[in-house]
C-alpha positions, -999 to 999 in steps of 0.1 A, spaced: 81 -123 -70 54 -150 -74 42 -143 -38 28 -109 -49 -6 -105 -64 3 -79 -89 -32 -75 -103 -46 -68 -68 -19 -43 -61 -25 -26 -94 -62 -24 -86 -54 -8 -52 -32 18 -68 -57 26 -95 -84 32 -68 -60 55 -49 -54 77 -79 -90 90 -75 -89 96 -37 -96 131 -25 -73 138 5 -101 158 21 -121 126 23 -94 106 41 -98 102 79 -66 101 99 -78 70 119 -81 51 86 -45 56 77 -19 31 89 10 42 112 39 40 88 64 31 116 46 -2 121 54 -13 86 87 -32 84 107 -33 52 136 -56 45 163 -33 31 182 -63 17 155 -69 -9 155 -52 -44 137 -19 -45 107 -32 -65 101 -59 -38 105 -33 -10 78 -12 -27 55 -42 -30 62 -51 7 51 -16 16 19 -16 -5 6 -50 6 -1 -44 43 -15 -9 40 -53 -5 44 -62 12 11 -96 -4 10 -107 18 40 -96 49 22 -112 43 -11 
């Protein structure tokens, strides 16, 4: 799992904890169907593969 920047992902998740959903604009949210996940990977890697491409910085 060396290819993942765990500190950066932890920071993204921490910022998201404080997001008020009323402040989120629909156009700032990724279309989930465009995110591809390899089902052959272990579950923790699939979660990381989902978190990496999403645009959390626009939301928070």
